[in-house]
KEBA-973421 format. One line per 10 residues: number of its first residue (from 1); for each residue x, y, z of C-alpha. Coordinates in Angstrom, 1 decimal, padded with zeros to 4 digits. Example, Ala and Ser with C-alpha at 12.3 -4.5 7.8 and 13.67 -1.06 7.14 Angstrom:
1) 012.3,-004.5,007.8  013.7,-001.1,007.1
***
This chain:
1) -034.0,-035.7,-015.7  -034.2,-039.5,-015.3  -036.5,-041.9,-013.4  -035.0,-044.3,-010.9  -037.2,-046.6,-008.8  -040.2,-044.6,-009.7  -038.6,-041.4,-008.3  -037.5,-038.4,-010.3  -033.7,-038.0,-010.3  -032.8,-034.4,-011.2
11) -029.2,-033.9,-012.3  -027.0,-031.4,-010.5  -026.6,-029.4,-013.7  -030.4,-028.9,-013.8  -030.5,-027.9,-010.2  -027.7,-025.4,-010.6  -029.4,-023.9,-013.7  -032.7,-023.6,-011.8  -031.0,-021.8,-008.9  -028.6,-019.6,-010.9
21) -030.4,-019.1,-014.2  -028.1,-019.2,-017.3  -024.8,-021.0,-016.8  -022.1,-021.2,-019.4  -020.8,-024.7,-018.9  -017.0,-025.2,-019.4  -017.4,-029.0,-019.0  -019.5,-031.5,-017.0  -018.2,-030.3,-013.7  -018.1,-026.5,-013.8
31) -019.5,-023.4,-015.5  -019.6,-019.6,-015.3  -022.7,-018.1,-013.8  -024.1,-014.8,-012.6  -023.1,-014.1,-009.0  -026.1,-014.4,-006.5  -024.8,-011.2,-004.8  -023.8,-009.3,-008.0  -025.8,-006.2,-006.8  -023.3,-005.9,-003.9
41) -020.2,-005.8,-006.0  -018.1,-002.7,-005.5  -016.0,-003.2,-008.7  -016.9,-004.1,-012.3  -018.2,-007.6,-012.7  -016.6,-009.6,-015.5  -018.1,-012.5,-017.4  -015.9,-015.0,-015.5  -016.1,-013.5,-012.0  -018.3,-016.3,-010.7
51) -018.1,-020.0,-011.2  -020.1,-023.0,-010.0  -018.6,-026.5,-009.4  -021.1,-029.4,-009.2  -018.9,-032.3,-008.4  -018.2,-033.6,-004.9  -019.7,-030.9,-002.6  -021.2,-028.3,-005.0  -019.6,-024.9,-004.5  -020.2,-021.4,-005.9
61) -017.1,-019.1,-006.0  -016.9,-015.4,-006.8  -013.8,-013.3,-007.1  -015.5,-010.4,-005.3  -015.5,-010.2,-001.5  -018.5,-008.0,-001.0  -021.0,-010.8,-001.9  -019.6,-013.4,000.5  -022.8,-013.9,002.5  -025.0,-014.2,-000.6
71) -022.6,-016.7,-002.3  -022.4,-018.9,000.8  -026.2,-019.0,001.2  -026.6,-019.9,-002.5  -024.0,-022.6,-002.0  -026.0,-024.0,000.9  -029.2,-024.0,-001.2  -027.4,-025.7,-004.0  -026.1,-028.5,-001.8  -029.4,-029.1,-000.1
81) -031.1,-029.4,-003.4  -028.5,-031.8,-004.8  -028.1,-033.9,-001.7  -031.8,-034.1,-000.8  -032.5,-035.6,-004.3  -030.4,-038.7,-003.5  -032.7,-041.7,-003.0  -032.8,-042.8,000.6  -034.1,-046.3,001.8  -037.1,-045.4,004.0
91) -036.7,-048.7,006.0  -033.2,-047.8,007.2  -033.1,-045.9,010.4  -030.1,-043.7,011.0  -028.8,-043.9,014.6  -028.9,-040.7,016.6  -025.1,-040.8,017.2  -024.5,-041.1,013.4  -026.8,-038.1,012.8  -024.8,-036.1,015.3
101) -021.5,-037.1,013.8  -022.7,-036.2,010.4  -023.9,-032.8,011.7  -020.5,-032.3,013.4  -018.7,-033.1,010.2  -020.8,-030.7,008.2  -020.2,-027.9,010.7  -016.5,-028.6,010.6  -016.6,-028.5,006.8  -018.6,-025.3,006.8
111) -016.2,-023.6,009.2  -013.2,-024.7,007.1  -014.9,-023.4,003.9  -015.4,-020.0,005.6  -011.8,-019.9,006.8  -010.5,-020.9,003.4  -012.5,-018.2,001.6  -011.5,-015.6,004.2  -007.9,-016.5,003.6  -007.8,-015.8,-000.1
121) -006.9,-012.1,-000.1  -004.2,-012.7,002.5  -002.7,-015.6,000.5  -002.7,-013.6,-002.7  -000.9,-010.7,-001.0  001.5,-012.5,001.3  002.5,-015.3,-001.1  002.6,-013.3,-004.3  004.5,-015.3,-007.0  004.3,-013.8,-010.4
131) 004.6,-015.7,-013.7  008.1,-014.2,-014.2  009.2,-015.2,-010.6  007.9,-018.7,-011.2  010.1,-019.1,-014.3  013.1,-017.5,-012.5  012.7,-019.9,-009.5  012.6,-023.1,-011.5  015.2,-025.4,-009.9  015.6,-027.5,-013.0
141) 015.7,-025.9,-016.4  013.2,-027.4,-018.9  014.3,-028.4,-022.4  014.7,-025.3,-024.5  012.3,-026.8,-027.1  008.7,-026.7,-025.7  007.7,-029.6,-028.0  009.8,-031.9,-025.7  008.4,-030.7,-022.4  006.0,-033.7,-022.2
151) 009.0,-035.9,-021.6  009.8,-034.1,-018.3  006.3,-034.8,-017.0  006.2,-038.4,-018.1  009.7,-039.1,-016.6  008.3,-038.0,-013.1  006.2,-041.2,-013.1  007.5,-044.7,-012.4  008.6,-046.5,-015.5  005.9,-049.1,-015.3
161) 003.1,-046.7,-014.5  000.3,-046.9,-017.2  -000.3,-043.3,-018.3  -003.2,-042.0,-020.5  -002.6,-039.3,-023.0  -004.8,-038.0,-025.8  -007.9,-035.8,-026.4  -010.9,-035.7,-024.1  -012.9,-038.4,-025.9  -010.0,-040.8,-026.4
171) -011.4,-043.3,-024.0  -013.7,-046.3,-023.8  -013.2,-048.1,-027.0  -010.8,-050.9,-028.0  -009.1,-048.4,-030.4  -008.1,-046.3,-027.4  -005.8,-048.9,-026.0  -003.0,-047.0,-027.8  -003.7,-044.0,-025.5  -002.8,-046.2,-022.4
181) 001.0,-046.9,-022.3  003.6,-047.3,-019.6  005.9,-044.3,-019.0  008.8,-046.3,-020.4  006.8,-046.9,-023.7  005.7,-043.3,-024.0  009.4,-042.0,-023.6  010.4,-044.2,-026.5  008.1,-042.3,-028.7  008.6,-038.9,-030.4
191) 005.5,-036.9,-029.5  002.1,-036.7,-027.8  -001.2,-037.9,-029.2  -003.2,-035.0,-027.8  -003.4,-032.0,-025.4  -004.4,-033.9,-022.2  -003.1,-036.4,-019.7  -004.0,-037.6,-016.2  -001.8,-037.2,-013.0  -002.6,-040.7,-012.0
201) -001.5,-044.2,-013.2  -004.1,-046.6,-014.6  -004.5,-050.4,-014.3  -002.7,-052.5,-016.8  -004.9,-053.2,-019.9  -007.2,-050.3,-019.2  -008.9,-048.7,-022.2  -011.3,-046.4,-020.4  -010.2,-043.3,-018.5  -012.5,-043.8,-015.5
211) -012.1,-043.4,-011.8  -012.3,-047.1,-011.2  -009.4,-047.8,-013.5  -007.0,-045.4,-011.6  -004.5,-047.6,-009.8  -002.2,-045.0,-008.2  -002.7,-041.2,-007.7  000.9,-039.9,-008.3  000.2,-036.2,-008.4  -002.4,-033.6,-007.5
221) -002.9,-030.9,-010.1  -004.1,-027.5,-009.0  -005.5,-024.9,-011.4  -008.0,-022.1,-011.5  -010.2,-020.7,-014.2  -011.0,-017.5,-012.2  -007.5,-016.3,-011.2  -004.8,-014.8,-013.3  -001.5,-016.6,-013.7  000.1,-014.3,-011.1
231) -002.6,-014.9,-008.6  -002.7,-018.7,-008.9  001.0,-018.6,-008.5  000.4,-017.3,-004.9  -001.8,-020.3,-004.2  001.0,-022.6,-005.5  003.5,-020.9,-003.3  001.3,-021.2,-000.2  000.8,-024.9,-000.9  004.5,-025.4,-001.4
241) 005.9,-023.2,001.4  003.2,-023.5,004.1  001.3,-026.7,003.5  004.6,-028.4,002.5  003.5,-030.1,-000.7  006.3,-030.8,-003.1  005.8,-028.7,-006.2  007.2,-030.7,-009.2  006.1,-028.7,-012.2  004.1,-025.7,-013.4
251) 002.5,-025.9,-016.8  001.5,-022.9,-018.9  -001.7,-024.2,-020.6  -001.3,-021.8,-023.6  -004.6,-020.3,-022.3  -005.3,-018.1,-019.3  -004.3,-020.6,-016.6  -001.4,-022.5,-015.0  -001.4,-026.0,-013.8  000.6,-026.8,-010.7
261) 001.7,-030.5,-010.3  002.3,-031.5,-006.7  003.2,-034.9,-005.1  -000.1,-036.5,-004.1  -000.8,-035.9,-000.4  -002.0,-038.2,002.3  -005.7,-038.7,003.0  -006.2,-036.2,005.8  -004.3,-033.4,003.9  -006.3,-034.3,000.7
271) -009.6,-034.1,002.5  -008.9,-030.6,003.8  -007.6,-029.5,000.4  -010.8,-030.7,-001.2  -012.7,-028.3,001.1  -010.2,-025.3,001.0  -009.0,-025.1,-002.6  -012.4,-024.5,-004.2  -012.9,-021.7,-001.7  -009.6,-020.2,-003.0
281) -011.0,-020.3,-006.6  -009.4,-023.6,-007.7  -011.1,-026.2,-009.9  -012.7,-028.9,-007.7  -012.9,-031.2,-010.8  -009.2,-032.0,-010.6  -009.8,-033.9,-007.3  -011.4,-036.6,-009.5  -008.9,-039.4,-009.9  -009.3,-039.6,-013.7
291) -009.8,-035.8,-014.4  -007.7,-034.9,-017.4  -005.2,-031.9,-017.3  -003.0,-030.2,-019.9  000.2,-031.9,-021.0  003.2,-029.7,-021.9  004.6,-030.2,-025.4  001.2,-030.2,-027.1  000.0,-027.5,-029.5  -003.1,-025.5,-028.5
301) -004.4,-022.9,-030.9  -001.0,-022.7,-032.5  000.9,-022.3,-029.2  002.7,-024.9,-027.2  001.6,-025.9,-023.7  004.9,-025.5,-021.9  006.7,-026.0,-018.6  007.6,-022.8,-016.8  008.8,-024.5,-013.6  010.4,-027.9,-012.9
311) 011.7,-029.5,-009.8  012.5,-033.2,-010.1  015.2,-033.6,-007.5  013.7,-032.2,-004.3  013.0,-035.0,-001.7  009.3,-035.6,-000.8  008.2,-033.6,002.2  005.7,-034.4,005.0  002.9,-031.9,004.5  001.1,-030.1,007.3
321) -002.7,-030.1,007.7  -003.8,-027.1,005.6  -006.1,-025.7,008.4  -003.1,-025.3,010.6  -001.2,-023.0,008.2  -004.1,-020.9,006.8  -003.1,-017.3,007.2  -004.2,-015.6,010.4  -007.2,-013.3,009.9  -006.4,-009.7,009.2
331) -006.9,-008.7,012.8  -004.1,-006.8,014.6  -003.4,-006.3,018.3  -002.4,-003.0,019.7  -000.6,-003.8,023.0  -000.3,-000.2,024.0  -004.0,000.6,023.5  -005.0,-002.9,024.7  -007.4,-003.3,021.6  -007.7,-004.9,018.2
341) -008.1,-003.5,014.7  -010.1,-004.9,011.8  -010.9,-003.7,008.3  -014.2,-002.0,007.8  -016.3,-001.9,004.6  -015.1,001.6,003.6  -011.5,000.7,002.9  -010.3,001.8,006.4  -009.8,000.2,009.8  -011.7,000.3,013.0
351) -010.8,-000.3,016.7  -012.6,-003.2,018.4  -012.5,-004.8,021.8  -011.9,-008.4,022.9  -015.6,-009.3,022.8  -015.9,-008.1,019.2  -012.8,-010.1,018.2  -014.4,-013.2,019.7  -017.5,-012.7,017.6  -015.5,-011.8,014.5
361) -013.4,-015.1,014.7  -016.6,-017.2,015.0  -017.9,-015.5,011.9  -014.7,-016.4,010.1  -015.1,-020.1,010.8  -013.2,-020.6,014.1  -014.8,-023.0,016.6  -015.6,-022.2,020.2  -015.5,-025.9,021.2  -012.7,-026.5,023.6
371) -010.1,-029.1,023.1  -010.1,-031.6,026.0  -006.4,-031.6,026.4  -005.7,-027.9,026.3  -009.1,-026.5,027.4  -008.7,-024.0,024.6  -010.9,-023.4,021.6  -009.8,-022.4,018.1  -011.0,-018.9,018.9  -008.8,-018.8,022.0
381) -005.7,-020.2,020.2  -006.2,-017.8,017.2  -006.6,-014.8,019.5  -003.3,-015.7,021.2  -001.6,-016.1,017.8  -002.9,-012.7,016.8  -001.4,-011.1,019.9  002.0,-012.8,019.3  002.3,-012.5,015.5  000.0,-009.6,014.5
391) 001.0,-007.2,017.2  001.6,-003.6,016.1  003.4,-000.6,017.6  001.4,002.1,015.8  -002.2,002.3,014.4  -003.5,005.3,012.6  -003.3,007.2,009.3  000.2,007.7,008.0  001.0,010.3,005.3  001.7,008.8,001.9
401) 000.7,005.2,002.8  -002.4,003.2,001.8  -004.5,001.6,004.6  -003.1,-001.8,005.6  -000.2,-003.5,007.3  003.3,-002.2,006.7  006.8,-002.7,008.1  008.5,000.6,008.6  011.9,001.1,010.4  011.7,-002.6,011.4
411) 008.4,-002.0,013.2  004.9,-003.5,012.6  002.6,-000.6,011.6  -001.1,-000.5,010.8  -002.2,002.3,008.6  -005.9,002.9,009.1  -006.8,005.3,006.3  -005.6,006.0,002.7  -005.0,009.4,001.1  -007.6,010.2,-001.6
421) -005.5,011.0,-004.7  -007.2,012.7,-007.6  -007.2,010.9,-010.9  -006.1,013.3,-013.8  -008.8,013.8,-016.5  -008.6,015.8,-019.7  -010.6,019.0,-019.5  -010.4,022.8,-018.9  -009.3,024.7,-015.8  -009.9,028.4,-016.4
431) -010.6,029.3,-012.8  -007.4,027.8,-011.4  -005.4,029.4,-014.3  -006.9,032.8,-013.6  -006.0,032.6,-009.9  -002.4,031.3,-010.4  -001.6,033.8,-013.1  -003.1,036.7,-011.2  -001.3,035.7,-008.0  002.2,035.0,-009.4
441) 002.7,036.9,-012.7  003.4,040.6,-012.3  006.0,042.6,-014.1  009.0,040.8,-015.6  009.1,037.8,-013.2  007.0,034.7,-014.0  007.0,032.5,-010.9  004.5,030.0,-012.1  007.1,027.4,-013.3  008.3,027.1,-009.7
451) 004.8,026.5,-008.4  003.9,024.1,-011.2  007.2,022.2,-010.8  006.8,021.9,-007.0  003.2,020.6,-007.3  004.1,018.2,-010.2  007.0,016.6,-008.2  004.9,016.3,-005.1  001.8,014.9,-006.9  003.8,012.3,-008.8
461) 005.5,011.2,-005.5  002.2,010.8,-003.6  000.5,009.1,-006.6  003.3,006.6,-006.9  003.7,006.3,-003.1  007.4,007.3,-003.3  009.2,009.0,-000.4  010.9,011.9,-002.1  012.2,015.1,-000.4  010.7,018.4,-001.3
471) 011.3,022.0,-000.4  009.0,024.1,001.8  006.8,026.3,-000.4  006.3,029.8,001.1  004.0,032.5,-000.5  004.1,036.1,000.8  001.8,038.8,-000.4  -001.1,041.2,000.4  -004.0,040.1,002.5  -006.8,038.3,000.8
481) -004.8,037.8,-002.3  -005.4,034.0,-002.6  -002.4,032.6,-000.7  -004.5,030.4,001.6  -006.7,029.4,-001.4  -003.6,027.9,-003.1  -002.8,026.1,000.1  -006.3,024.6,000.2  -006.0,023.4,-003.4  -002.6,021.8,-002.6
491) -004.3,019.9,000.3  -006.8,018.4,-002.2  -004.0,017.6,-004.7  -001.9,015.8,-002.0  -004.6,013.5,-000.8  -007.1,015.7,001.0  -005.5,015.8,004.5  -003.8,018.8,006.2  -002.3,019.5,009.6  -001.0,022.6,011.4
501) 002.6,021.9,012.7  003.6,025.4,013.6  003.5,025.0,017.4  005.7,021.8,017.2  008.1,023.2,014.7  008.8,026.3,016.8  009.3,024.4,020.0  005.9,025.1,021.6  005.2,021.4,022.2  007.0,018.1,022.0
511) 003.9,016.2,020.7  003.4,015.8,017.0  001.5,012.5,016.4  -001.5,014.3,014.7  000.8,015.5,011.9  001.6,012.0,010.7  -001.9,011.5,009.3  -001.6,014.4,006.8  000.5,014.8,003.7  000.1,018.6,003.7
521) 001.6,020.5,006.6  000.3,024.1,006.6  001.6,027.3,008.4  -000.5,030.4,008.2  000.6,033.8,009.5  -002.3,034.4,011.8  -000.9,032.0,014.4  002.8,032.6,013.9  005.4,034.4,016.1  008.1,036.9,015.2
531) 010.3,035.7,018.1  013.8,035.0,016.7  014.0,031.8,018.7  010.8,030.6,017.3  012.0,031.6,013.8  015.3,029.7,014.2  013.5,026.7,015.6  011.2,026.9,012.5  014.3,027.0,010.2  015.8,023.9,011.9
541) 012.5,022.1,011.6  012.2,022.9,007.9  015.7,021.5,007.3  014.7,018.3,009.1  011.4,018.0,007.4  012.6,018.6,003.9  015.6,016.4,003.9  015.2,013.6,006.5  013.0,010.6,005.6  012.7,009.2,009.1
551) 010.7,011.4,011.6  010.1,011.1,015.3  006.4,010.5,016.1  005.4,011.4,019.7  001.9,011.2,021.1  000.9,012.0,024.6  001.3,009.1,027.1  003.0,007.1,024.4  006.6,006.1,023.7  008.0,008.0,020.7
561) 008.7,006.0,017.6  010.3,006.5,014.2  008.1,006.6,011.1  008.6,007.7,007.4  005.8,010.0,006.4  005.4,011.7,003.1  005.2,015.4,003.9  005.1,018.7,002.0  005.1,022.0,003.9  003.6,025.3,002.8
571) 003.7,028.6,004.5  001.6,031.7,003.7  002.4,035.1,005.2  001.5,038.7,004.6  004.2,040.9,003.0  004.5,043.6,005.7  007.9,043.4,007.5  006.3,042.5,010.9  004.6,039.6,009.2  007.6,038.5,007.2
581) 009.4,038.1,010.5  007.6,034.8,011.1  009.8,033.3,008.4  013.0,031.7,009.5  016.3,033.6,008.7  017.3,032.7,005.1  020.9,031.6,005.6  023.1,029.2,003.6  021.8,026.2,005.5  018.2,026.7,004.4
591) 018.3,028.7,001.2  018.2,025.5,-001.0  015.3,024.1,001.0  012.7,026.8,000.5  010.8,028.2,-002.5  009.7,031.8,-001.6  007.1,033.3,-004.0  005.8,036.8,-004.0  002.0,037.0,-004.4  000.1,039.9,-005.9
601) -003.5,040.9,-005.3  -005.7,039.4,-008.0  -009.4,039.6,-008.7  -011.2,036.4,-008.0  -012.9,035.0,-011.1  -016.1,034.3,-009.2  -018.0,036.2,-006.4  -016.6,035.4,-002.9  -018.4,037.9,-000.7  -020.5,035.5,001.3
611) -019.8,032.1,002.9  -022.2,030.5,000.3  -020.4,032.2,-002.6  -017.0,031.0,-001.3  -018.3,027.5,-000.9  -019.6,027.5,-004.5  -016.3,029.0,-005.7  -014.1,026.4,-004.0  -016.4,023.6,-005.3  -015.9,024.8,-008.8
621) -012.1,024.9,-008.2  -012.1,021.4,-007.0  -014.0,020.2,-010.0  -011.1,021.6,-012.2  -008.3,019.9,-010.4  -008.4,016.6,-012.5  -008.0,018.7,-015.7  -005.3,020.8,-014.1  -003.4,017.7,-013.1  -003.9,016.1,-016.5
631) -002.1,019.0,-018.2  000.5,019.3,-015.4  001.5,015.7,-015.9  002.1,016.4,-019.6  004.1,019.6,-018.8  007.8,019.2,-018.5  009.8,021.1,-015.9  012.2,023.4,-017.9  015.7,021.9,-017.9  017.2,025.1,-016.4
641) 014.9,024.6,-013.3  015.5,020.9,-012.8  017.2,019.7,-009.5  018.5,016.2,-008.9  017.6,016.3,-005.2  014.2,018.0,-005.2  013.1,017.7,-008.8  012.8,021.5,-009.2  015.2,024.2,-008.2  014.8,026.4,-005.1
651) 013.9,030.0,-005.6  013.4,033.1,-003.6  011.8,036.3,-005.0  014.6,039.0,-004.8  012.3,041.6,-003.2  011.2,039.2,-000.5  014.8,038.0,000.1  016.0,041.5,000.5  013.2,042.4,002.9  014.0,039.3,005.0
661) 017.7,040.2,005.1  016.9,043.7,006.2  015.0,042.5,009.3  017.5,039.9,010.4  018.4,040.7,014.1  022.1,040.4,013.5  021.9,043.0,010.8  019.8,045.3,013.0  022.6,044.9,015.6  025.2,045.9,013.0
671) 023.2,049.0,012.1  023.0,050.0,015.8  026.8,049.4,016.2  027.6,051.6,013.3  025.4,054.4,014.6  026.0,054.4,018.3  029.2,052.5,019.3  032.1,054.5,020.5  035.2,053.4,018.5  038.8,054.0,019.5
681) 039.9,057.2,017.6  043.4,055.8,016.7  042.6,052.2,016.0  039.0,052.8,014.8  038.1,049.6,016.7  036.0,048.5,019.7  037.3,045.6,021.8  035.5,043.7,024.6  033.2,040.9,025.6  029.7,040.4,024.4
691) 028.4,041.1,027.9  030.2,044.5,028.0  028.8,045.4,024.6  025.3,044.5,025.7  025.7,046.8,028.8  026.9,049.7,026.7  024.0,049.4,024.2  021.2,048.9,026.8  022.2,051.5,029.4  019.5,054.2,030.0
701) 021.3,057.1,028.3  022.3,055.1,025.2  020.6,056.4,022.0  019.4,052.9,020.9  018.8,051.4,024.4  015.1,050.5,023.8  015.8,048.9,020.4  018.8,047.1,021.8  016.9,045.6,024.8  014.3,044.2,022.3
711) 017.1,042.5,020.4  018.8,041.1,023.5  015.7,039.4,025.0  017.4,036.1,025.7  020.6,035.0,027.3  023.7,035.3,025.1  021.7,036.9,022.3  024.5,039.5,021.8  027.2,036.8,021.5  025.0,034.8,019.1
721) 024.5,037.8,016.8  028.1,038.7,016.8  029.0,035.1,015.8  026.7,035.3,012.8  028.0,038.7,011.8  031.6,037.4,012.0  030.7,034.7,009.4  029.2,037.2,006.9  031.5,040.2,007.7  034.9,038.8,008.8
731) 036.6,042.1,007.9  034.3,043.9,010.3  033.7,041.5,013.2  036.2,039.0,014.7  037.1,037.4,018.0  039.9,035.9,019.9  040.3,033.9,023.2  042.1,035.6,026.1  042.5,033.4,029.2  039.3,031.5,028.2
741) 037.3,034.6,027.6  036.0,035.6,024.1  037.1,039.1,023.2  035.3,040.6,020.2  036.8,043.2,017.8  034.5,045.5,015.9  036.0,047.6,013.2  034.5,051.0,012.3  033.0,051.2,008.8  035.5,052.2,006.1
751) 033.4,055.0,004.7  033.2,056.7,008.1  036.9,056.0,008.8  037.9,057.8,005.6  035.4,060.6,006.0  033.6,059.5,002.8
***
């Protein structure tokens, strides 16, 4: 504290410490502090999460987004305390117009600060530029020896520019004249006298590194003490590609930060950058004309400060005002639903109307004051830009995708919810083990490797957000054996979302949009049909679902569109023949796309007689899933069961496969033919059309008329069955065309023909 004109003059550092408690000062302009809204943070708070800048317009910046309101209010308090302390001449009267202009400027500044801060997450995502990418994109290759990199920076100045280099305190005394030399003089030397330089040129004869001695501001250096090297790279890229600043060099400071050297911008651009960049987490101190920065080629803690990007040849560009190229707010327009979507505080998205968007844009720093020329406000213009640039064709959950904006099949998509994927954790899972072993191990066949392999491949794919095909998993067994319980656990493993697609997959409806929000598609036998047409439709749908990445999404009153969901299908049926008939025919086109496991009745390891007991039991099973997945991720699929396409081989339990083959309608027809058809005595054949055969088998006095009528319940069923039999039994069933009519030949079984 000092006394000036009889009035206490409290320093900004003292005010900041009074407001924010303990501050770990980095230098005279900034320091790390405790965030004013730390209690609202949703993630762990690091020691360097929040930083306060006290030069220019004091600003508090925190990496977290959940504390925005508290940080902004603390910033306002800090500024009021600092600015109100400045002595004011009580005799001077400020004109009303000047007061209004100052208020208008302050409001404009506040709005731009809000917009800048709100843009940070979008800039970091949309302009991502990693450390490796920065090095790869360097247009000029720096000298292979880092000790020589300082020459590249100095050569960007004019030859007669007076440049300061040295350590922080090499300034102010006559002995420091050696630290002020022209670029030409420095380049005649062999090294650097310290770790620091300034991006501006000083007056001739200067011995003090002060703002007053800066003659020309050649470069603007941008850096951040709160962002990683990858994140600050995104800010550099936004400044280069959107604002239009010429990026000349990027310096690795041999610490945690990077320095970006840009051609110094014009006044209006600079004024806006002074407001916006601190809100993006960049150091406001480097806006001071004489603020030192790191020079490449100097050693720092045994490591060279080095150039990682260099561009000396690009022509200077004419920058755009930064407020015109700040990313649009993350608001999306659904033209079909005539509504907007915005992120909520739970990680998802919510639908809002035009009025809510208007209010939301005001809260994000956009003005409602209308331009005299266009009669449009910033809110109006931004709303129109959102409609034109942030329009979407689909909004809703999408299986396998995290909430946010995606481009899928050349379409703009907004995913509104994320799957909840379980994190593996070491532990025990005796309950799950007891159920799986009791269900799938009986006799000589151990089916658990197929179940484990299928789950492992599916879990790794959803965890890594990879679109990978997977077979349908079917489990057939006694009632109440635990089949549906396994399906429920699979739902939890695959993200916690399930849908029932049976009606759509069997042709009962053409609408399927509700399925796209679930990773797990479930079919249970209580709602299934034994109709052969439904079964064949189901088989065709399984082939499509397990192999094709792109799926047709059709909602009522909406135009269908193509999406790429992550899906896994499971089916549970009882083992009785009439229940097995809900399964599709297992032919050569589907046999590699389905895993069919035989379940056995097992005793549940906990009581399940009442709803409350079942609830407690399932809660205990869910608690074991992290441990189950932990061990599953460390288990390797046996080499003999690996499959290049699906990860694990397909499998069908032999007893179930035999039972399904026995109930195939074409095989039932063959049995009827062998028992009731009248064959020619000499040729041991029957010849005729499918229509004639159907008439013979369904006439009233035929021995199998009732059974035949049940088989031929749809048009051309007889011809369809004969076609399938001809593929499997070409020596028994064949056909030929006679004047455009298909004539079938059915040969009497050899054992009957020979009397065996």
